[in-house]
N, C-alpha and C positions, 0 to 999 in steps of 0.2 A: 476532445471536443470542448471541454470546459474552458480551456485557454482561449479558444476562438470566441466562445459565447460571452466571455468576460472582457474581451479586448477593447481598447479604446478606439481602435481603427482596424478594419479588416481589408487586406489586399488579397484578392483571389484571382488566379489566372489559369487559363487553359488554352490549349491549341484548338483550332476549329477543324473538324473533319466533316466533309460533305455538307457544309453550311450550318453545322450545329456544334455544340460542345461535346466533349468526350464522355463516355460512360463513366469513367473514373471520377470526373468532375461532378457529374450528376450524383454518383454514389456519395461523394463528399458532402454535397448539399443536402442529401437526404438525412444525414446524421445531425445536422444543425437544427436545434429546436426552432419551430416556426416563429415564435415571438422573441427569441433570444437576441436578435440584432436590431430590434426596434429602437430607434434613436442613435444607433451606431453608424458612423460614416463607413460605407462600404464601396470599394473601388473594384470593379470587375474588368479584367484585362483579357483580351482574346488575341491570339496570334494566328495569322493566316499566311500561308506560303503562296506567293504569286509566281507564276511562270511566264516569262516574256519570250515570245518568239520573234526575234527581230534583231 
């Protein structure tokens, strides 16, 4: 986690399941110190599968 907390930029992504992020992504976020990313650009990316009936 030290590498993430000292990074210049953080890109974090997760799939979405039932309208929310996964438990694994939440577990990852729980390990990051609450103030470690203050002032650090963070981009959160979410992937959603869409099903078209047509």
